[in-house]
Structures are given as C-alpha cells and as structure tokens.
VOGU-3710 file (C-alpha; in Angstrom, 3 decimals, decimal comma):
1> xxxxxxxxxx> -5,115/-66,138/4,246  -5,177/-63,249/6,750  -3,469/-59,979/5,820  -1,088/-60,366/8,777  0,632/-63,339/7,137  1,984/-61,176/4,273  5,397/-59,525/4,472  4,685/-56,176/2,737  6,719/-53,016/2,242  4,710/-49,931/1,294
11> xxxxxxxxxx> 5,562/-46,324/0,494  3,299/-43,442/1,568  3,900/-40,094/-0,099  2,920/-36,846/1,598  3,159/-33,226/0,542  5,191/-30,729/2,552  2,476/-29,840/5,068  2,010/-33,354/6,452  1,695/-33,464/10,222  2,749/-36,043/12,795
21> xxxxxxxxxx> -0,828/-37,053/13,574  -1,349/-38,109/9,962  1,820/-40,182/10,080  0,661/-41,945/13,239  -2,657/-42,796/11,550  -0,794/-44,381/8,678  1,363/-46,385/11,091  -1,708/-47,646/12,874  -3,172/-48,719/9,559  0,028/-50,600/8,844
31> xxxxxxxxxx> -0,179/-52,459/12,140  -3,774/-53,467/11,444  -2,978/-54,936/8,048  0,293/-56,507/9,048  2,484/-54,288/6,892  6,034/-54,938/8,019  7,591/-51,604/7,048  6,345/-48,204/5,967  8,319/-45,783/3,853  7,181/-42,197/4,232
41> xxxxxxxxxx> 8,217/-39,691/1,607  7,747/-36,009/2,314  8,264/-33,293/-0,236  9,557/-29,976/1,074  8,847/-26,606/-0,499  12,264/-26,520/-2,128  11,667/-29,899/-3,707  9,047/-28,395/-5,991  11,079/-25,418/-7,207  11,393/-24,918/-10,933
51> xxxxxxxxxx> 9,166/-27,855/-11,701  11,574/-30,360/-10,111  10,009/-33,026/-7,929  13,062/-34,093/-5,967  12,710/-36,084/-2,787  14,398/-33,753/-0,336  13,288/-35,630/2,717  12,702/-39,343/2,752  12,019/-41,030/6,028  10,967/-44,529/7,023
61> xxxxxxxxxx> 9,878/-46,337/10,091  8,830/-49,709/11,287  5,147/-49,831/12,035  6,247/-50,787/15,528  8,603/-47,844/16,025  7,441/-44,242/15,829  10,817/-43,033/16,983  12,459/-43,887/13,671  10,247/-41,542/11,635  13,077/-39,275/10,470
71> xxxxxxxxxx> 15,687/-41,835/9,445  16,916/-40,619/6,044  17,049/-42,984/3,103  18,598/-42,734/-0,293  16,058/-43,131/-3,010  15,549/-42,161/-6,622  15,844/-38,396/-6,929  12,709/-37,696/-8,879  9,005/-38,649/-8,793  6,966/-37,284/-11,682
81> xxxxxxxxxx> 3,485/-36,055/-10,925  3,721/-35,884/-7,131  4,252/-32,148/-6,610  1,007/-30,132/-6,361  2,873/-26,846/-6,929  4,366/-28,154/-10,155  0,984/-29,424/-11,287  -0,545/-25,975/-10,656  2,223/-24,287/-12,657  1,646/-26,761/-15,470
91> xxxxxxxxxx> -2,052/-25,873/-15,605  -1,211/-22,180/-15,975  1,436/-22,982/-18,588  -1,236/-24,728/-20,635  -3,939/-22,037/-20,229  -5,296/-20,759/-23,494  -7,056/-17,531/-22,449  -5,305/-14,162/-22,266  -7,047/-13,426/-18,955  -5,629/-16,526/-17,315
101> xxxxxxxxxx> -2,176/-15,611/-18,584  -2,473/-11,904/-17,732  -1,181/-11,079/-21,209  -1,230/-7,437/-22,346  1,085/-6,579/-25,242  3,130/-3,379/-25,458  3,679/-1,225/-28,548  7,192/-1,045/-30,039  7,488/2,736/-29,511  6,825/2,276/-25,790
111> xxxxxxxxxx> 9,303/-0,602/-25,503  12,006/1,491/-27,159  11,171/4,333/-24,764  11,616/2,026/-21,757  14,941/0,692/-23,058  16,139/4,275/-23,563  15,105/5,211/-20,014  17,264/2,461/-18,461  20,219/3,185/-20,748  20,047/-0,040/-22,748
121> xxxxxxxxxx> 21,096/1,557/-26,042  22,937/0,178/-29,053  25,866/2,568/-28,607  26,590/1,082/-25,163  28,722/-2,054/-24,504  25,648/-4,286/-24,270  27,554/-7,581/-24,230  28,890/-6,517/-20,827  25,357/-5,889/-19,540  23,001/-8,549/-18,198
131> xxxxxxxxxx> 19,346/-7,941/-19,046  16,309/-9,907/-17,823  12,774/-10,026/-19,250  10,589/-11,898/-16,709  7,553/-12,568/-18,907  8,337/-12,222/-22,589  4,850/-13,090/-23,880  4,491/-12,089/-27,534  8,120/-10,963/-27,781  7,372/-7,226/-27,516
141> xxxxxxxxxx> 10,530/-6,650/-25,466  12,701/-9,562/-26,613  12,964/-8,510/-30,245  13,901/-4,840/-29,590  16,410/-6,051/-26,974  17,976/-8,442/-29,476  18,056/-5,775/-32,192  20,072/-3,549/-29,865  22,231/-6,325/-28,435  23,229/-7,788/-31,782
151> xxxxxxxxxx> 23,846/-4,350/-33,321  26,064/-3,378/-30,379  27,941/-6,704/-30,494  28,731/-6,214/-34,168  30,417/-2,914/-33,372  32,385/-4,188/-30,385  35,827/-5,799/-30,649  35,321/-9,542/-30,941  32,049/-9,213/-32,818  29,174/-11,696/-32,698
161> xxxxxxxxxx> 30,420/-14,628/-30,663  28,388/-17,122/-28,682  30,685/-16,803/-25,679  30,123/-13,045/-25,396  26,403/-13,175/-26,118  25,294/-16,104/-23,941  25,291/-14,307/-20,558  23,825/-11,070/-21,942  20,124/-12,057/-21,898  17,677/-14,127/-19,889
171> xxxxxxxxxx> 13,962/-14,193/-20,679  11,231/-16,255/-19,045  7,815/-17,275/-20,321  5,354/-19,502/-18,502  2,941/-20,208/-21,344  4,283/-23,213/-23,247  2,867/-22,484/-26,715  4,039/-18,879/-26,574  7,515/-20,004/-25,529  7,788/-22,439/-28,444
181> xxxxxxxxxx> 6,528/-19,856/-30,925  9,098/-17,239/-29,951  11,924/-19,691/-29,634  11,448/-20,225/-33,368  11,214/-16,510/-34,178  14,419/-15,744/-32,282  16,189/-18,623/-33,981  15,178/-17,110/-37,320  16,563/-13,712/-36,290  19,893/-15,261/-35,281
191> xxxxxxxxxx> 20,070/-17,101/-38,598  19,830/-13,729/-40,376  22,942/-12,644/-38,442  24,888/-15,625/-39,748  24,897/-17,961/-36,748  25,134/-21,714/-37,362  22,404/-24,133/-36,280  24,455/-25,358/-33,310  25,264/-21,784/-32,238  21,603/-20,810/-32,476
201> xxxxxxxxxx> 20,570/-23,766/-30,354  23,207/-22,895/-27,747  22,154/-19,230/-27,555  18,410/-19,870/-27,495  18,832/-22,535/-24,811  20,775/-20,052/-22,660  18,534/-17,060/-23,260  15,009/-18,463/-23,071  13,491/-20,224/-20,075  10,092/-21,879/-20,055
211> xxxxxxxxxx> 8,690/-21,848/-16,553  7,325/-19,786/-13,701  9,477/-16,697/-13,187  8,470/-16,528/-9,525  9,864/-20,037/-8,959  12,951/-19,652/-11,174  16,593/-19,349/-10,197  19,280/-17,528/-12,186  23,025/-18,000/-12,407  23,855/-14,299/-11,985
221> xxxxxxxxxx> 22,429/-10,889/-11,100  21,364/-8,367/-13,726  22,229/-4,833/-14,738  18,771/-4,310/-16,241  15,278/-5,767/-15,847  12,543/-4,611/-18,229  9,109/-5,769/-19,213  5,371/-5,799/-18,796  4,626/-8,240/-15,958  1,419/-10,280/-16,116
231> xxxxxxxxxx> -1,624/-8,766/-14,469  -3,370/-11,775/-12,928  -5,935/-11,657/-10,122  -5,311/-13,956/-7,177  -8,610/-15,749/-7,843  -7,256/-17,215/-11,097  -4,124/-18,699/-9,495  -4,503/-22,181/-7,917  -4,546/-22,010/-4,113  -1,518/-24,272/-3,675
241> xxxxxxxxxx> 0,549/-22,077/-5,993  -0,625/-18,874/-4,329  0,407/-20,326/-0,970  3,852/-21,051/-2,417  4,172/-17,468/-3,665  3,149/-16,112/-0,273  5,787/-18,261/1,382  8,515/-16,901/-0,885  7,589/-13,223/-1,295  7,150/-10,800/1,575
251> xxxxxxxxxx> 5,440/-8,167/-0,592  2,317/-10,245/-1,270  -0,127/-8,539/1,034  -3,888/-8,378/1,159  -5,323/-8,578/-2,394  -2,063/-7,925/-4,234  -2,039/-8,924/-7,901  0,754/-11,093/-9,197  2,746/-8,173/-10,658  3,685/-7,241/-7,061
261> xxxxxxxxxx> 5,952/-10,289/-6,426  7,222/-9,896/-10,008  8,557/-6,486/-9,010  10,001/-7,846/-5,745  11,856/-10,726/-7,414  13,073/-8,512/-10,258  14,415/-5,904/-7,861  16,159/-8,601/-5,825  17,836/-9,836/-9,023  19,418/-6,428/-9,738
271> xxxxxxxxxx> 23,076/-5,878/-9,049  24,124/-2,701/-7,238  23,394/0,259/-9,506  21,112/-1,851/-11,702  17,865/-0,497/-13,135  14,375/-1,932/-13,473  11,688/-0,489/-15,716  8,203/-1,979/-15,958  5,039/-0,757/-17,553  2,279/-1,948/-15,263
281> xxxxxxxxxx> -0,450/-0,768/-12,907  0,739/1,939/-10,516  -1,809/1,288/-7,779  0,784/-0,365/-5,574  2,174/3,100/-4,889  -0,966/4,166/-3,038  -3,209/1,200/-2,289  -3,168/-0,881/0,848  -1,929/-4,015/-0,919  1,240/-2,207/-2,043
291> xxxxxxxxxx> 2,470/-1,149/1,383  5,104/-3,899/1,758  6,494/-3,291/-1,716  6,626/0,457/-1,027  8,541/-0,252/2,155  10,998/-2,520/0,311  11,690/0,082/-2,389  12,056/2,865/0,180  14,664/0,866/2,140  17,018/-0,304/-0,586
301> xxxxxxxxxx> 16,095/1,316/-3,913  15,017/4,598/-5,430  12,224/5,583/-7,781  14,086/7,648/-10,370  11,410/8,018/-13,082  7,616/7,886/-13,107  5,566/8,336/-16,296  1,779/8,210/-15,967  0,414/6,268/-18,976  -3,312/6,434/-18,170
311> xxxxxxxxxx> -5,449/7,067/-21,260  -2,499/6,644/-23,631  -2,545/4,009/-26,425  0,516/2,229/-25,021  -0,761/-1,292/-25,711  -2,007/-3,237/-28,710  -5,397/-3,598/-27,006  -7,454/-1,509/-24,590  -6,703/-2,033/-20,892  -8,758/-1,302/-17,802
321> xxxxxxxxxx> -5,723/-1,074/-15,512  -4,066/2,243/-14,678  -0,595/1,870/-16,115  2,591/3,772/-15,509  6,216/3,367/-16,535  8,535/3,310/-13,556  12,302/3,191/-13,354  13,614/1,877/-10,043  17,347/1,764/-9,323  19,322/-0,287/-6,832
331> xxxxxxxxxx> 20,834/2,822/-5,294  19,838/5,496/-2,837  18,651/8,686/-4,487  15,815/10,924/-3,332  14,804/12,639/-6,577  12,141/11,432/-8,989  11,500/12,735/-12,502  7,765/12,844/-13,299  5,747/13,184/-16,498  2,133/12,377/-17,420
341> xxxxxxxxxx> 0,416/11,054/-20,534  3,057/11,398/-23,270  2,252/11,204/-26,966  2,817/7,670/-28,225  5,061/8,795/-31,019  8,596/7,597/-31,704  10,198/11,039/-31,942  8,219/12,521/-29,034  9,156/9,622/-26,766  12,815/9,783/-27,756
351> xxxxxxxxxx> 12,881/13,491/-26,882  11,089/12,837/-23,580  13,555/10,092/-22,627  16,440/12,550/-23,087  14,663/15,008/-20,778  13,908/12,374/-18,140  17,484/11,050/-18,065  19,359/14,383/-18,344  21,922/15,208/-15,667  20,095/18,459/-14,947
361> xxxxxxxxxx> 16,665/19,650/-16,050  16,560/22,735/-18,229  14,552/25,729/-17,020  11,875/25,172/-19,661  11,726/21,386/-19,255  8,309/19,743/-19,462  9,470/17,242/-16,809  8,887/17,832/-13,080  11,371/16,758/-10,446  10,256/16,011/-6,898
371> xxxxxxxxxx> 12,103/14,724/-3,856  11,365/12,238/-1,098  8,550/10,491/-2,973  9,279/7,103/-1,444  7,904/7,630/2,058  8,221/4,087/3,430  4,994/2,107/3,466  2,878/5,272/3,405  1,135/6,104/0,089  3,395/7,864/-2,396
381> xxxxxxxxxx> 2,268/11,158/-3,894  3,489/11,900/-7,409  1,246/14,792/-8,463  -0,388/17,922/-7,077  2,719/19,457/-5,564  1,054/22,563/-4,140  -1,800/20,484/-2,752  0,715/18,079/-1,242  2,452/20,927/0,588  -0,908/22,028/2,035
391> xxxxxxxxxx> -1,800/18,489/3,127  1,578/18,068/4,815  0,940/21,293/6,781  -2,489/20,071/7,854  -1,071/16,684/8,848  1,544/18,387/11,003  -1,043/20,617/12,710  -4,118/18,400/13,229  -4,902/14,791/14,196  -6,593/12,351/11,851
401> xxxxxxxxxx> -10,332/11,885/11,700  -10,542/8,791/13,901  -8,303/10,343/16,563  -10,938/13,017/17,311  -13,901/10,740/17,941  -15,022/9,952/14,385  -15,399/6,479/12,931  -15,199/5,467/9,266  -17,022/2,340/8,124  -18,426/0,617/5,050
411> xxxxxxxxxx> -21,912/-0,733/4,539  -22,886/-4,381/4,367  -21,927/-6,703/1,527  -24,155/-9,788/1,433  -22,704/-11,843/-1,428  -26,271/-12,507/-2,617  -28,216/-9,259/-2,716  -31,214/-10,797/-4,477  -31,671/-13,144/-1,527  -30,837/-10,805/1,359
421> xxxxxxxxxx> -32,280/-7,531/0,036  -35,825/-6,709/-0,949  -38,775/-4,457/-0,246  -38,633/-3,796/3,490  -42,355/-4,139/4,108  -42,747/-7,405/2,218  -39,614/-9,197/3,460  -41,295/-12,129/5,209  -39,152/-12,387/8,351  -39,507/-11,253/11,953
431> xxxxxxxxxx> -39,347/-7,466/12,290  -36,172/-7,700/14,377  -34,510/-9,673/11,544  -34,578/-6,928/8,932  -33,224/-3,408/8,706  -34,153/-0,501/6,426  -31,338/-0,136/3,872  -29,897/2,988/2,242  -28,157/2,598/-1,126  -26,466/4,972/-3,574
441> xxxxxxxxxx> -29,774/5,264/-5,464  -31,341/6,784/-2,340  -28,886/9,711/-2,201  -28,557/10,757/-5,844  -30,077/14,178/-5,120  -27,668/14,953/-2,274  -30,328/14,125/0,308  -31,723/10,809/1,495  -34,830/9,763/-0,412  -35,403/6,229/0,835
451> xxxxxxxxxx> -36,899/3,872/-1,759  -38,111/1,354/0,795  -35,418/-1,345/0,526  -34,456/-3,565/3,430  -31,758/-6,107/4,291  -32,042/-9,393/6,164  -30,113/-9,216/9,441  -28,911/-12,615/10,745  -26,897/-11,071/13,613  -27,725/-10,195/17,208
461> xxxxxxxxxx> -26,645/-6,979/18,870  -23,628/-8,837/20,292  -22,395/-9,574/16,775  -23,142/-13,295/16,910  -25,354/-15,135/14,422  -28,880/-15,765/15,599  -30,146/-19,339/16,081  -32,514/-20,066/13,220  -34,729/-22,191/15,455  -35,525/-19,012/17,423
471> xxxxxxxxxx> -36,861/-17,266/14,306  -39,111/-19,596/12,283  -40,040/-17,030/9,623  -36,390/-16,127/9,076  -35,476/-19,823/8,942  -38,171/-20,501/6,338  -37,154/-17,459/4,261  -33,479/-18,476/4,209  -34,171/-22,166/3,550  -36,200/-21,224/0,480
481> xxxxxxxxxx> -33,078/-19,500/-0,885  -30,512/-21,889/0,541  -29,032/-22,939/-2,799  -28,042/-19,352/-3,625  -26,951/-18,369/-0,111  -24,996/-21,532/0,730  -23,135/-21,399/-2,585  -21,265/-18,193/-1,689  -17,555/-18,386/-0,851  -18,145/-17,111/2,694
491> xxxxxxxxxx> -20,654/-19,933/3,237  -18,517/-22,733/1,819  -15,658/-21,680/4,109  -17,865/-22,130/7,184  -20,878/-24,310/6,263  -22,390/-24,099/9,756  -22,689/-20,315/9,292  -24,068/-20,579/5,767  -26,670/-17,830/6,301  -24,326/-15,037/7,436
501> xxxxxxxxxx> -23,728/-11,963/5,271  -20,160/-11,354/4,066  -19,848/-8,380/6,399  -21,043/-8,583/9,963  -24,093/-6,384/10,525  -24,067/-4,140/13,580  -27,716/-3,096/14,012  -26,826/-0,183/16,316  -25,331/1,670/13,344  -28,853/2,094/11,978
511> xxxxxxxxxx> -29,815/4,490/14,780  -26,622/6,568/14,609  -26,422/9,900/12,814  -24,030/9,464/9,943  -22,557/10,962/6,800  -22,925/8,787/3,686  -20,271/8,864/0,956  -20,486/6,833/-2,289  -17,397/4,797/-3,154  -16,824/6,233/-6,642
521> xxxxxxxxxx> -17,662/9,849/-7,411  -16,352/12,731/-9,469  -16,651/14,771/-6,302  -17,373/13,970/-2,688  -21,112/13,591/-2,170  -21,465/14,015/1,585  -25,044/13,185/2,566  -26,483/13,446/6,073  -28,566/10,511/7,364  -30,290/11,205/10,730
531> xxxxxxxxxx> -30,129/7,640/12,090  -32,879/5,584/10,472  -31,135/3,470/7,803  -28,338/0,901/7,474  -25,785/1,517/4,665  -25,285/-0,783/1,675  -21,774/-1,954/0,743  -21,079/0,683/-1,936  -21,511/3,421/0,680  -18,906/4,487/3,209
541> xxxxxxxxxx> -20,119/6,243/6,320  -18,747/8,432/9,102  -20,174/8,553/12,606  -18,901/10,602/15,529  -19,027/10,438/19,306  -17,487/13,919/19,659  -18,069/16,066/16,607  -21,498/17,367/15,715  -22,308/15,387/12,561  -23,948/18,323/10,775
551> xxxxxxxxxx> -20,927/20,510/11,494  -18,710/17,721/10,206  -20,776/17,613/7,012  -19,962/21,269/6,390  -16,239/20,585/6,757  -16,344/17,595/4,415  -18,384/19,420/1,781  -15,871/22,264/1,675  -13,400/20,316/-0,429  -11,243/19,111/2,460
561> xxxxxxxxxx> -12,338/15,521/1,802  -11,459/15,683/-1,878  -8,100/17,334/-1,121  -6,938/14,384/0,961  -8,567/11,655/-1,113  -7,257/12,996/-4,434  -3,684/12,897/-3,160  -3,786/9,463/-1,596  -6,103/7,532/-3,904  -5,732/6,406/-7,500
571> xxxxxxxxxx> -7,871/8,442/-9,890  -10,319/6,429/-11,991  -11,052/7,021/-15,644  -13,026/10,191/-16,229  -11,448/11,871/-13,201  -13,476/9,885/-10,681  -12,046/9,235/-7,237  -12,598/6,347/-4,856  -13,691/7,691/-1,473  -12,675/4,534/0,358
581> xxxxxxxxxx> -12,217/4,133/4,088  -8,405/3,944/3,875  -8,331/7,405/2,268  -11,088/8,982/4,343  -9,217/7,996/7,505  -6,290/10,170/6,407  -8,356/13,354/6,608  -7,142/15,629/9,393  -9,560/17,496/11,644  -9,317/19,778/14,712
591> xxxxxxxxxx> -10,678/18,377/17,978  -14,275/19,469/18,611  -13,365/20,874/22,016  -10,983/23,359/20,369  -13,784/24,876/18,246  -15,434/28,042/19,589  -19,177/28,046/20,265  -19,680/30,713/17,615  -17,870/28,660/14,961  -19,679/25,482/16,049
601> xxxxxxxxxx> -23,036/27,125/15,463  -21,960/28,497/12,099  -20,686/25,114/10,919  -23,972/23,461/11,921  -26,131/25,937/10,049  -24,027/25,845/6,879  -24,419/22,091/6,265  -27,207/22,607/3,728  -26,116/25,983/2,405  -25,990/26,689/-1,300
611> xxxxxxxxxx> -23,460/29,431/-0,584  -20,017/27,765/-0,894  -18,256/31,084/-0,248  -19,754/31,349/3,245  -19,117/27,655/3,956  -15,491/27,897/2,849  -14,934/30,991/4,980  -16,070/29,055/8,069  -13,803/26,100/7,211  -10,878/28,475/6,601
621> xxxxxxxxxx> -11,416/29,877/10,105  -11,547/26,326/11,535  -8,163/25,314/10,048  -6,527/28,745/10,013  -6,237/28,656/6,207  -5,304/31,540/3,975  -7,185/32,701/0,901  -4,516/31,015/-1,260  -5,047/27,740/0,618  -8,777/27,869/0,070
631> xxxxxxxxx> -8,272/28,657/-3,594  -6,297/25,416/-3,901  -9,028/23,488/-2,110  -11,817/25,047/-4,122  -9,931/24,414/-7,371  -9,505/20,760/-6,454  -13,160/20,438/-5,566  -14,125/21,700/-9,031  -11,604/19,488/-10,859
//
C-alpha cells in the first residue's frame, strides 16, 4: 500500500534556533509521504531554564498550509530529554574531576576573614539578612555561615524557628554528588541544634539548591553574597551551554572564564547597599576579557576592599591562578582599601579586617586607601601609587605608541609547530613558501643570534592562502603532514583552508626593522632586529613608519616600557610581567617630529650602550622628566 493512503499525524521537535527553511523542508517531506498533519514543537531559551524542558512555543500546520505555522496548541508541559542546554548542565553536574568542576577549596581562616569583611558577624541580626553562596562545593563557606547564623538566631528574640531561618540562606551547587554529601552534613548540624526531622527537611530544602547557578532564579534579592566561584576554562564547557551563558550575561567577553558571569549574576542579585565578597582570580581588573565587568562595576557598584592573596596559602591545595579577595558594594563610593599578602593566621586576619572596615584609617595603619580605582572599562590600578601618578602625567602629555606611527604586533602561531617549523635550509618547499623565523631562543643574549629555523608560509602578499596546485613541493610537504595539520581547531572550522596557520602571515613584516619583546620576562628585553626574520608567536614586535627604530629601542630600554606594563598588566609568579600587545600599546611617546636633531642622534647612538645613566638622561630630556621621576622609573626597572 502506498504511503499516501495512510492518515498520519507526526510531531517534529526543534531546538530554539530552528529556522523557517528547515520547517519548509519538513513540510515538503510530509507532502511526499502523505502525512496529513505536522506538529512542530520549538523550545525557546527560557524553556530550558533551571533544567525545565517546558514547551513554551508549540505550533502546528497542515502540510498544505505554510501560513498556519505559528498556530499555538496546548500540549503537555514537559518533555524529558529534549533540551540540549539541560543535557549539557547534567553532564557537568555528573563530572568527577576537580578541573571540570573548577573546584578550589578555601581555608576556614580565610572564609571567616571574608565574612568579617562584609559584616556577616554573629553579633548582628543575621536572621534579617539574606546571604547567598553561589557554588558551595565542599562546604567551606556554608558551615561557617551556618555557625554564625544559628548562633545569632539563638540570641535573638524568637530563637531558632524555621520561619525566621528559611529566608536567611540560599546556596547552590552544580555537582550532584557534592550536593548530596553536604545536604547530609548540614542536616546533621541542624540536628545538633535540636531541630526535628521535618524541620530539618524544610530548612535544607529551602537553603540548598542543586543546579547551575548561572541558570537559577531566586525568590528575593540578597544583602550578602560570598564565596569562591568556580574557575573553569571555556574549553571545558559544552558549546551549547556556553552559548546560553553568552546570551544571558553581557560581561562574557573574549576568553572570559566562568567566574566572570558568576560575579555579574551575584552583583545583580544584591539589594541596594548589599555586599559581595569573592576570593577568585583578579585578572578581570586589568585584562581585556574583564572590560565589560569593569564597566558594569564602575557604573552601579563600588570596589570597597581589595586584598592581594598571591603567594599566600589561602587554599587547601596549591593554585596557579592569581587570587584576590574583593568586596564590592551596591552603592556609589570612590574609595578602596588595599592590602597585599596577609598572614594566613586567625588573629592576624581578624585584626586586618578591623583595619579594612574601620570608619577612618589610623595614621599608622598598614592599609592603604586610594580613590577612583574603578575607571570604567579601562584597566584598574591598585598598586604603585607614585608610579601611577607619573603614568597619568605622561598620558596627559603624550599620545600613545600607535598614534605616533608605531605598530605593535605578535608573531605567528601555527597550531602545529612540528609540522610548520623546521630547519630553514632543509624545509623542502619552494623558497617563496618559507620564511626565516626568530624565536625567544634566538635573543637570549639581548641580540639576535639566529639558529637557522624557518616557518612554512601558506599566504601570499595580499594575505590570501596560496593555491596548493601552484606549489607542488609545498603541496607534497603539507600532504605528508595532513593528519596533524588538518586536526587543528582552526582547520576543522574551515576544512577547505586546512593548511593555514592560526595567525595570518604577512611576509612584508620580515623585511621591516623591528624591536622584539618576549611575552614573559622579569624585565623588558628589547632586542633590535634589522629586517631579516619573521617573529614566532611568543614574541611581540614593534615597527615604526615615523620613529627611528634604534632611537625607539633606547626609549624602551630605559624603563619606560616596564613602567607602563607593570601598572596595567597582572604580575606573574616570581615578579615576571607579561609584555603583551594590549599593554605595550598603552605606552606613551612624543611624536618624532617634536624631537630635536641633537636628541635624535643621541637616542640612536645609545641603543646599545652599557651606560644606563647616559641613556636615562637622554630619555629624561625627551619626556621632560625630573630626577625624582627617573628614580621611580629606574627603581621599577630593577624590581
């Protein structure tokens, strides 16, 4: 019997990004097979919130009538297993590794310090407060919070009642096993305080939420938010879930880690005058990916306290992040109390918290107070106050590097160095398809000592990929290594361009005079390259169409580069700085046409000098700097 003789109803289920063309294809299929009616179910973004898979939009149409596509129908409210966002959350909730969960556990002394900083203390009316812990993990914050809350409630009129305690706490945990474990431990604590089984169940059900904090809704705002948000790289999060986060949170920018939207959502959950304190990486205050969060805080909040926790034993395990404790208030205040690297000791931290939260700082206080830290989306500077004042003067007096004819760039990343890079002479491709390559190993002495490496160049001068059929040796070379090259992320995104390097190669850069600067250094290594080599990806470079490059080298070697970079970048362990393009571009420089011929000549000749005193004197004349200014610069260069 032909398919057309059947009277069939069928339901097609689409996710929220279905397009009309796909619907039309389905309708055509229905016509072909004689399906009398199609039901098309489309899930919207909201339908997947909080793990719910509700049919927000349900439309149907006759296979003969495209115009009836949006006719709403009533249908069962829930369809298990059809929401890709929910499925992605479930995978994370079931993850077993600490890396996948972003779990780093905080010591009790540090937790108590944070609670003191936000004023969540047992002598306060804590049952009238509303505190949120967005990722309670191993219970490092939950248990100290409960100790204080229950102690305070005992002292208050009315005592320990479920009604008074229920709204006082909300805590979220994504990881299912961890949630179950600490549900039991909190139940045990409540039992010690004399609560009945039914009361314990009611409180725990109100307080603890298993789910994705970033997709959760709450029934009220909060007076306090505290915690240690997960530190998860974007690569670990399923694409569909990351897309959902990006849709919801404006602060996710560039390569932002997941703690960024945690801060945004937590701040948004604060009532007026409320306080947030997290211990987490502080790179958002300076790095590119933090610019939208910085802007948000600058508009509607204030950074009241900043404590640098780098190289302190604040956690139960070693961390590679660069942590800080911040207190952000939902109020407008322009002062910030600052301290660095406290002793992780109960008494020392209690004393420090009193200093940081005092109405007025004493004359002999170990705490610094600075104003106007939150400068919109620009990087925030929280140290080096004298240096900051000097930089602000230079910024007001001189344009930035790229405004005076200089250009900052980064060398080529290939994604498969073993395939693209080799001995220049023996790379078996056409001469025009390889470039001599300079790496950090070539400039260790402060001068270029080329070790003979080369890089395959699949690009023409116009920036377009070459046709492999025009270069048989190149084609053969790449085909022999196709498995490695085509397996890179950049290749899988665009299979037709499988042989491109991650970064586009611009061959003309090879012939340009340039200054080479390694990414990570204890000091700025500014190396002159006369225009023979192409830089590798761990080298930044500066070229100039206006400034004499050797004269520019003198300026950069004087300590000016380090002055700017040290203020705007995040310092690495061991005092190392990252001399990245975003920081180098902030360096201010006089226009070349404002420099006298005498000073031009002096700057050129001093590029290779071993006499820093003479070099610094020339740079002081260039910027109009005093001896005190140069002392600051020279001190920073030696730091």
